[in-house]
TIPA-568542 format. One line per 8 residues: number of its first residue (from 1); their letters; for each residue x, y negated, z negated of N, C-alpha, C. Coordinates in nm, 3 decimals, padded with zeros to 5 digits, always signed. Example, Ala and Ser with C-alpha at 12.3 -4.5 7.8 and 13.67 -1.06 7.14 Angstrom:
1> as> +01.319/+00.569/-00.780/+01.230/+00.450/-00.780/+01.320/+00.330/-00.780 | +01.285/+00.225/-00.708/+01.367/+00.106/-00.714/+01.290/-00.003/-00.787 $
END
This chain:
1> msakrlqq> +00.905/+01.726/-02.092/+01.004/+01.768/-01.981/+01.139/+01.780/-02.049 | +01.205/+01.876/-01.998/+01.340/+01.899/-02.064/+01.440/+01.786/-02.004 | +01.547/+01.767/-02.087/+01.649/+01.661/-02.041/+01.717/+01.714/-01.914 | +01.737/+01.833/-01.902/+01.803/+01.895/-01.767/+01.708/+01.868/-01.657 | +01.581/+01.895/-01.663/+01.502/+01.886/-01.560/+01.477/+01.736/-01.525 | +01.474/+01.641/-01.631/+01.459/+01.497/-01.602/+01.579/+01.464/-01.527 | +01.697/+01.503/-01.558/+01.821/+01.458/-01.485/+01.821/+01.511/-01.349 | +01.765/+01.638/-01.325/+01.769/+01.687/-01.198/+01.675/+01.589/-01.102 $
9> qvealsrs> +01.560/+01.549/-01.165/+01.459/+01.464/-01.091/+01.519/+01.325/-01.064 | +01.584/+01.278/-01.168/+01.654/+01.145/-01.145/+01.741/+01.155/-01.034 | +01.837/+01.249/-01.037/+01.938/+01.262/-00.924/+01.876/+01.265/-00.785 | +01.777/+01.357/-00.774/+01.710/+01.370/-00.645/+01.626/+01.244/-00.601 | +01.565/+01.195/-00.683/+01.480/+01.063/-00.653/+01.571/+00.951/-00.637 | +01.684/+00.941/-00.699/+01.776/+00.823/-00.685/+01.818/+00.822/-00.537 | +01.839/+00.939/-00.483/+01.879/+00.941/-00.334/+01.767/+00.904/-00.240 | +01.637/+00.930/-00.260/+01.519/+00.911/-00.177/+01.465/+00.783/-00.197 $
17> arhfnkse> +01.453/+00.738/-00.320/+01.409/+00.599/-00.356/+01.526/+00.498/-00.386 | +01.571/+00.468/-00.261/+01.700/+00.400/-00.263/+01.704/+00.257/-00.324 | +01.585/+00.199/-00.345/+01.576/+00.057/-00.396/+01.573/+00.051/-00.552 | +01.585/+00.168/-00.622/+01.600/+00.179/-00.765/+01.728/+00.243/-00.803 | +01.787/+00.201/-00.911/+01.899/+00.274/-00.964/+01.851/+00.385/-01.052 | +01.950/+00.464/-01.097/+01.909/+00.591/-01.174/+01.833/+00.567/-01.304 | +01.876/+00.464/-01.372/+01.810/+00.419/-01.496/+01.661/+00.372/-01.470 | +01.640/+00.302/-01.348/+01.499/+00.266/-01.321/+01.420/+00.380/-01.274 $
25> vecliklf> +01.481/+00.472/-01.209/+01.417/+00.592/-01.162/+01.367/+00.675/-01.287 | +01.467/+00.690/-01.385/+01.437/+00.753/-01.505/+01.317/+00.690/-01.572 | +01.307/+00.562/-01.581/+01.205/+00.486/-01.657/+01.081/+00.509/-01.578 | +01.076/+00.508/-01.454/+00.949/+00.537/-01.367/+00.899/+00.684/-01.380 | +00.994/+00.769/-01.394/+00.938/+00.918/-01.416/+00.883/+00.927/-01.554 | +00.935/+00.857/-01.653/+00.886/+00.866/-01.791/+00.750/+00.798/-01.792 | +00.737/+00.679/-01.726/+00.615/+00.611/-01.717/+00.511/+00.701/-01.656 | +00.545/+00.761/-01.547/+00.452/+00.848/-01.478/+00.401/+00.969/-01.574 $
33> dtlvttss> +00.490/+01.020/-01.637/+00.464/+01.136/-01.729/+00.373/+01.090/-01.840 | +00.402/+00.972/-01.892/+00.313/+00.909/-01.992/+00.166/+00.884/-01.951 | +00.176/+00.825/-01.828/+00.041/+00.795/-01.767/-00.045/+00.921/-01.737 | +00.032/+01.022/-01.682/-00.036/+01.145/-01.666/-00.089/+01.221/-01.786 | +00.004/+01.214/-01.884/-00.028/+01.284/-02.014/-00.150/+01.224/-02.079 | -00.171/+01.097/-02.073/-00.276/+01.024/-02.143/-00.408/+01.049/-02.059 | -00.402/+01.094/-01.934/-00.521/+01.112/-01.855/-00.578/+01.250/-01.884 | -00.705/+01.265/-01.888/-00.773/+01.390/-01.919/-00.814/+01.448/-01.778 $
41> drfgtvgf> -00.781/+01.395/-01.664/-00.810/+01.444/-01.534/-00.766/+01.595/-01.512 | -00.841/+01.651/-01.412/-00.796/+01.788/-01.380/-00.655/+01.782/-01.315 | -00.616/+01.677/-01.254/-00.484/+01.667/-01.184/-00.384/+01.633/-01.294 | -00.427/+01.606/-01.420/-00.327/+01.563/-01.515/-00.192/+01.628/-01.530 | -00.193/+01.751/-01.495/-00.059/+01.822/-01.515/+00.030/+01.788/-01.393 | -00.016/+01.753/-01.274/+00.061/+01.728/-01.165/+00.078/+01.594/-01.108 | -00.014/+01.505/-01.152/-00.008/+01.368/-01.096/-00.131/+01.292/-01.092 | -00.136/+01.173/-01.039/-00.245/+01.087/-01.028/-00.342/+01.133/-00.932 $
49> drnmfrdt> -00.477/+01.127/-00.967/-00.581/+01.141/-00.858/-00.603/+01.000/-00.816 | -00.703/+00.986/-00.726/-00.740/+00.863/-00.663/-00.782/+00.755/-00.770 | -00.868/+00.799/-00.855/-00.926/+00.710/-00.961/-00.810/+00.665/-01.059 | -00.739/+00.745/-01.100/-00.620/+00.715/-01.195/-00.524/+00.617/-01.130 | -00.505/+00.636/-01.000/-00.407/+00.558/-00.926/-00.471/+00.424/-00.899 | -00.598/+00.415/-00.866/-00.663/+00.286/-00.842/-00.663/+00.208/-00.976 | -00.685/+00.271/-01.084/-00.679/+00.212/-01.216/-00.549/+00.139/-01.242 | -00.442/+00.218/-01.217/-00.310/+00.166/-01.244/-00.279/+00.048/-01.149 $
57> lhrtfgmt> -00.326/+00.058/-01.010/-00.306/-00.059/-00.925/-00.373/-00.179/-00.975 | -00.496/-00.149/-01.018/-00.574/-00.271/-01.073/-00.511/-00.324/-01.205 | -00.489/-00.232/-01.306/-00.431/-00.292/-01.426/-00.285/-00.348/-01.413 | -00.211/-00.290/-01.338/-00.062/-00.320/-01.323/-00.040/-00.435/-01.220 | -00.114/-00.428/-01.109/-00.076/-00.520/-01.007/-00.184/-00.610/-00.961 | -00.303/-00.613/-01.033/-00.413/-00.692/-01.013/-00.485/-00.666/-00.883 | -00.473/-00.557/-00.817/-00.555/-00.526/-00.696/-00.695/-00.496/-00.731 | -00.786/-00.545/-00.646/-00.926/-00.535/-00.678/-01.010/-00.486/-00.552 $
65> ddmvmdrv> -00.953/-00.492/-00.436/-01.031/-00.446/-00.322/-01.014/-00.291/-00.307 | -01.138/-00.229/-00.322/-01.144/-00.091/-00.328/-01.099/-00.019/-00.198 | -01.125/-00.079/-00.089/-01.076/-00.020/+00.038/-00.930/-00.022/+00.043 | -00.866/-00.142/+00.010/-00.717/-00.151/+00.013/-00.651/-00.064/-00.084 | -00.726/-00.043/-00.204/-00.649/+00.062/-00.313/-00.670/+00.201/-00.246 | -00.776/+00.226/-00.185/-00.790/+00.371/-00.126/-00.687/+00.381/-00.011 | -00.662/+00.292/+00.054/-00.558/+00.298/+00.171/-00.412/+00.303/+00.110 | -00.395/+00.224/+00.001/-00.262/+00.238/-00.063/-00.245/+00.373/-00.119 $
73> frtfdrdn> -00.351/+00.438/-00.182/-00.340/+00.576/-00.232/-00.299/+00.667/-00.124 | -00.374/+00.657/-00.012/-00.349/+00.741/+00.111/-00.188/+00.713/+00.167 | -00.153/+00.607/+00.151/-00.012/+00.587/+00.200/+00.096/+00.643/+00.105 | +00.063/+00.634/-00.027/+00.155/+00.692/-00.123/+00.142/+00.843/-00.121 | +00.019/+00.900/-00.088/+00.002/+01.039/-00.096/+00.046/+01.115/+00.040 | +00.178/+01.133/+00.051/+00.246/+01.171/+00.182/+00.191/+01.298/+00.226 | +00.169/+01.390/+00.130/+00.127/+01.528/+00.165/-00.022/+01.546/+00.177 | -00.098/+01.452/+00.158/-00.241/+01.445/+00.166/-00.315/+01.556/+00.088 $
81> dscisvee> -00.266/+01.571/-00.036/-00.331/+01.668/-00.126/-00.423/+01.600/-00.236 | -00.445/+01.466/-00.210/-00.534/+01.389/-00.291/-00.474/+01.375/-00.440 | -00.350/+01.389/-00.453/-00.278/+01.371/-00.580/-00.139/+01.311/-00.562 | -00.111/+01.205/-00.641/+00.016/+01.151/-00.624/+00.119/+01.210/-00.712 | +00.219/+01.288/-00.665/+00.311/+01.348/-00.750/+00.426/+01.246/-00.796 | +00.509/+01.276/-00.882/+00.613/+01.198/-00.933/+00.698/+01.151/-00.825 | +00.731/+01.238/-00.728/+00.813/+01.210/-00.613/+00.743/+01.102/-00.529 | +00.624/+01.112/-00.493/+00.546/+01.020/-00.421/+00.526/+00.889/-00.495 $
89> wveglsvf> +00.520/+00.899/-00.630/+00.507/+00.765/-00.714/+00.629/+00.683/-00.714 | +00.749/+00.747/-00.738/+00.873/+00.685/-00.722/+00.909/+00.626/-00.586 | +00.897/+00.706/-00.498/+00.929/+00.674/-00.359/+00.829/+00.564/-00.297 | +00.715/+00.577/-00.340/+00.595/+00.479/-00.293/+00.638/+00.348/-00.362 | +00.659/+00.349/-00.482/+00.687/+00.224/-00.562/+00.817/+00.155/-00.505 | +00.923/+00.238/-00.461/+01.038/+00.176/-00.401/+01.005/+00.082/-00.291 | +00.911/+00.132/-00.197/+00.877/+00.052/-00.078/+00.784/-00.060/-00.126 | +00.681/-00.025/-00.205/+00.590/-00.125/-00.247/+00.644/-00.249/-00.320 $
97> lrgtleer> +00.746/-00.219/-00.407/+00.805/-00.327/-00.483/+00.928/-00.392/-00.430 | +01.007/-00.320/-00.374/+01.136/-00.355/-00.322/+01.163/-00.331/-00.171 | +01.073/-00.281/-00.090/+01.118/-00.240/+00.034/+01.160/-00.343/+00.139 | +01.246/-00.307/+00.229/+01.291/-00.400/+00.318/+01.172/-00.446/+00.407 | +01.201/-00.547/+00.488/+01.094/-00.589/+00.566/+01.058/-00.478/+00.668 | +01.139/-00.403/+00.726/+01.103/-00.292/+00.816/+01.019/-00.200/+00.742 | +01.044/-00.165/+00.618/+00.972/-00.061/+00.531/+00.833/-00.129/+00.513 | +00.833/-00.253/+00.461/+00.699/-00.314/+00.426/+00.607/-00.328/+00.556 $
105> ikycfevy> +00.666/-00.353/+00.679/+00.592/-00.352/+00.806/+00.534/-00.226/+00.828 | +00.603/-00.104/+00.813/+00.547/+00.018/+00.834/+00.437/+00.052/+00.737 | +00.463/+00.022/+00.593/+00.373/+00.046/+00.502/+00.235/-00.035/+00.524 | +00.244/-00.162/+00.553/+00.122/-00.235/+00.585/+00.050/-00.191/+00.700 | +00.124/-00.152/+00.802/+00.053/-00.096/+00.928/-00.021/+00.039/+00.881 | +00.043/+00.122/+00.795/-00.031/+00.240/+00.757/-00.157/+00.220/+00.690 | -00.153/+00.120/+00.596/-00.257/+00.075/+00.526/-00.375/+00.024/+00.605 | -00.338/-00.050/+00.706/-00.446/-00.120/+00.797/-00.497/-00.019/+00.906 $
113> dlngdgyi> -00.421/+00.077/+00.940/-00.463/+00.174/+01.037/-00.563/+00.277/+00.962 | -00.685/+00.247/+00.954/-00.783/+00.311/+00.862/-00.806/+00.460/+00.909 | -00.805/+00.479/+01.040/-00.841/+00.615/+01.091/-00.710/+00.700/+01.116 | -00.595/+00.637/+01.097/-00.456/+00.695/+01.128/-00.442/+00.734/+01.264 | -00.494/+00.668/+01.373/-00.467/+00.697/+01.497/-00.354/+00.618/+01.569 | -00.283/+00.542/+01.478/-00.154/+00.477/+01.527/-00.192/+00.338/+01.580 | -00.323/+00.292/+01.569/-00.358/+00.154/+01.619/-00.438/+00.089/+01.508 | -00.431/-00.042/+01.502/-00.527/-00.115/+01.424/-00.637/-00.169/+01.524 $
121> sreemfqm> -00.749/-00.121/+01.514/-00.839/-00.145/+01.621/-00.923/-00.277/+01.567 | -00.995/-00.335/+01.659/-01.082/-00.447/+01.635/-01.176/-00.422/+01.519 | -01.228/-00.297/+01.528/-01.332/-00.253/+01.401/-01.252/-00.249/+01.286 | -01.137/-00.192/+01.266/-01.049/-00.182/+01.154/-01.015/-00.321/+01.105 | -00.979/-00.408/+01.181/-00.955/-00.540/+01.141/-01.071/-00.615/+01.082 | -01.186/-00.590/+01.146/-01.320/-00.654/+01.093/-01.337/-00.592/+00.951 | -01.340/-00.462/+00.937/-01.356/-00.402/+00.809/-01.262/-00.461/+00.698 | -01.139/-00.463/+00.726/-01.048/-00.507/+00.623/-01.065/-00.643/+00.590 $
129> lknsllkq> -01.088/-00.738/+00.699/-01.108/-00.883/+00.665/-01.244/-00.886/+00.580 | -01.351/-00.819/+00.622/-01.478/-00.843/+00.562/-01.469/-00.804/+00.417 | -01.384/-00.705/+00.382/-01.361/-00.650/+00.251/-01.269/-00.763/+00.171 | -01.176/-00.823/+00.233/-01.079/-00.906/+00.151/-01.108/-01.043/+00.141 | -01.194/-01.086/+00.236/-01.248/-01.241/+00.216/-01.361/-01.265/+00.123 | -01.355/-01.375/+00.054/-01.460/-01.416/-00.041/-01.583/-01.451/+00.044 | -01.696/-01.395/-00.013/-01.834/-01.424/+00.046/-01.877/-01.574/-00.001 | -01.888/-01.649/+00.107/-01.933/-01.790/+00.080/-02.074/-01.803/+00.118 $
137> pseedpde> -02.158/-01.862/+00.022/-02.296/-01.889/+00.056/-02.309/-01.991/+00.164 | -02.360/-01.949/+00.279/-02.370/-02.067/+00.385/-02.494/-02.023/+00.473 | -02.519/-02.102/+00.574/-02.625/-02.086/+00.661/-02.577/-01.990/+00.776 | -02.449/-01.993/+00.806/-02.378/-01.907/+00.909/-02.388/-01.779/+00.869 | -02.392/-01.685/+00.981/-02.370/-01.542/+00.961/-02.222/-01.516/+00.929 | -02.189/-01.460/+00.813/-02.053/-01.445/+00.772/-01.975/-01.357/+00.872 | -02.058/-01.253/+00.939/-01.975/-01.169/+01.030/-01.935/-01.239/+01.159 | -01.984/-01.350/+01.191/-01.947/-01.422/+01.299/-01.812/-01.490/+01.277 $
145> gikdlvdi> -01.802/-01.540/+01.152/-01.665/-01.601/+01.110/-01.553/-01.500/+01.120 | -01.585/-01.379/+01.065/-01.491/-01.266/+01.063/-01.457/-01.222/+01.201 | -01.546/-01.219/+01.300/-01.526/-01.181/+01.431/-01.440/-01.285/+01.493 | -01.459/-01.404/+01.456/-01.367/-01.512/+01.505/-01.223/-01.494/+01.464 | -01.202/-01.458/+01.334/-01.084/-01.439/+01.274/-01.015/-01.304/+01.343 | -01.084/-01.202/+01.375/-01.036/-01.105/+01.456/-00.982/-01.131/+01.589 | -01.063/-01.218/+01.657/-01.018/-01.262/+01.796/-00.887/-01.344/+01.775 | -00.876/-01.430/+01.682/-00.756/-01.506/+01.662/-00.647/-01.426/+01.632 $
153> alkkmdhd> -00.652/-01.318/+01.550/-00.552/-01.223/+01.520/-00.507/-01.144/+01.642 | -00.602/-01.104/+01.717/-00.566/-01.040/+01.853/-00.500/-01.120/+01.940 | -00.535/-01.253/+01.952/-00.472/-01.345/+02.040/-00.325/-01.367/+01.996 | -00.300/-01.373/+01.872/-00.162/-01.398/+01.821/-00.080/-01.269/+01.818 | -00.137/-01.161/+01.794/-00.063/-01.030/+01.759/-00.064/-00.920/+01.871 | -00.157/-00.929/+01.959/-00.180/-00.814/+02.062/-00.090/-00.855/+02.170 | +00.029/-00.817/+02.172/+00.125/-00.861/+02.279/+00.105/-00.786/+02.402 | +00.047/-00.667/+02.406/+00.025/-00.591/+02.529/-00.111/-00.598/+02.585 $
161> hdgklsfa> -00.195/-00.686/+02.512/-00.332/-00.727/+02.553/-00.426/-00.609/+02.582 | -00.411/-00.507/+02.488/-00.496/-00.379/+02.522/-00.621/-00.389/+02.414 | -00.632/-00.497/+02.330/-00.750/-00.499/+02.251/-00.741/-00.439/+02.118 | -00.610/-00.384/+02.084/-00.582/-00.333/+01.953/-00.439/-00.349/+01.929 | -00.402/-00.329/+01.802/-00.260/-00.346/+01.765/-00.200/-00.209/+01.752 | -00.079/-00.183/+01.826/-00.001/-00.077/+01.812/+00.098/-00.118/+01.704 | +00.179/-00.018/+01.665/+00.289/-00.060/+01.567/+00.390/-00.150/+01.617 | +00.414/-00.139/+01.745/+00.507/-00.243/+01.816/+00.456/-00.378/+01.812 $
169> dfekavrd> +00.329/-00.387/+01.848/+00.248/-00.523/+01.846/+00.265/-00.587/+01.704 | +00.239/-00.501/+01.607/+00.228/-00.542/+01.470/+00.370/-00.595/+01.423 | +00.467/-00.513/+01.452/+00.610/-00.526/+01.413/+00.661/-00.663/+01.478 | +00.632/-00.685/+01.606/+00.678/-00.798/+01.672/+00.612/-00.926/+01.616 | +00.481/-00.924/+01.588/+00.403/-01.034/+01.536/+00.465/-01.078/+01.389 | +00.490/-00.960/+01.309/+00.535/-01.002/+01.175/+00.680/-01.048/+01.173 | +00.756/-00.997/+01.267/+00.892/-01.043/+01.276/+00.906/-01.193/+01.318 | +00.806/-01.230/+01.418/+00.792/-01.366/+01.463/+00.747/-01.460/+01.352 $
177> dnllleaf> +00.655/-01.407/+01.270/+00.591/-01.486/+01.160/+00.563/-01.390/+01.045 | +00.646/-01.393/+00.942/+00.636/-01.303/+00.815/+00.506/-01.317/+00.742 | +00.447/-01.432/+00.767/+00.306/-01.438/+00.696/+00.207/-01.362/+00.749 | +00.230/-01.296/+00.862/+00.125/-01.199/+00.923/+00.138/-01.059/+00.871 | +00.234/-01.040/+00.788/+00.249/-00.898/+00.719/+00.118/-00.860/+00.652 | +00.057/-00.945/+00.584/-00.068/-00.901/+00.509/-00.179/-00.978/+00.573 | -00.190/-00.980/+00.702/-00.283/-01.061/+00.782/-00.436/-01.004/+00.758 | -00.452/-00.876/+00.718/-00.583/-00.822/+00.710/-00.620/-00.780/+00.567 $
185> gpclpdik> -00.544/-00.846/+00.474/-00.579/-00.831/+00.338/-00.449/-00.778/+00.247 | -00.453/-00.841/+00.118/-00.333/-00.812/+00.044/-00.327/-00.656/+00.012 | -00.205/-00.604/+00.050/-00.175/-00.468/+00.006/-00.050/-00.442/-00.051 | +00.023/-00.558/-00.081/+00.148/-00.550/-00.162/+00.123/-00.636/-00.286 | +00.208/-00.600/-00.381/+00.181/-00.686/-00.503/+00.224/-00.834/-00.491 | +00.152/-00.918/-00.552/+00.186/-01.065/-00.553/+00.334/-01.074/-00.614 | +00.415/-01.172/-00.562/+00.547/-01.187/-00.594/+00.571/-01.207/-00.744 | +00.467/-01.286/-00.811/+00.470/-01.303/-00.954/+00.456/-01.176/-01.040 $
193> vrqpwv> +00.370/-01.084/-00.976/+00.356/-00.961/-01.041/+00.462/-00.860/-01.025 | +00.536/-00.872/-00.914/+00.654/-00.798/-00.886/+00.771/-00.833/-00.955 | +00.778/-00.962/-01.004/+00.914/-01.005/-01.073/+00.960/-00.912/-01.186 | +00.865/-00.872/-01.289/+00.922/-00.774/-01.388/+00.979/-00.645/-01.334 | +00.919/-00.610/-01.219/+00.974/-00.486/-01.153/+01.099/-00.497/-01.079 | +01.125/-00.607/-01.021/+01.234/-00.640/-00.931/+01.367/-00.661/-00.999 $
END
C-alpha cells in the first residue's frame, strides 16, 4: 500500500473509529494488511473471511465459543458480504476494545440477537447459554438448568413482560446492573486481554 493511500485511510478511519488515535489506526491498518497478506484465502486481497477472523479472535482474544465468534463476525461485517474489510476491522475493534457502555450494549445485543429480528428470544437465550456454559456430568438434564437460567434472566431483564428482550429491555437491565452486559455468554475480550490494546 502506498504511503499516500495509507494516510488517506488513516485520516478517514480516525474520524469513524473515534476510540483510536491516528497512530493506533495506522498500526491496525498495517496489522490488517499483514494478516491478510499472510493468508492464502480467496478473500486475501480484500479482507478477513469468517475462518480467518475466528482464528484471529481465538489467537488474540482467547475466544473459543464457535457460535459467539460467528456472531461477532456478523456484527463486524456491517455490509453482510461475508468479508471483514479494513474499515470494518478498525471500526469494529474500536467498539470491541474501547467502546462506551452505550456502544457495548448495542454490540452485545446484536451478538445475542441470533436471527436479527430486534429481540433476544427465549430460544436465543437458551442457545447462547447452552453453548457458553461448561457441561457438567450429572444426573440432571442439563437443559433443565439452562431453562431455569433463561427464566431467571427474563424475570430480571424483561421489563415489558412480553417473554423476549427488546433492545430497550436489555439496555435498561444492563444500565441497572452492568454485569448483565454479557449475560448470555462472553462476546467482549477479557479485561486482561484488552490491556495491551487499551
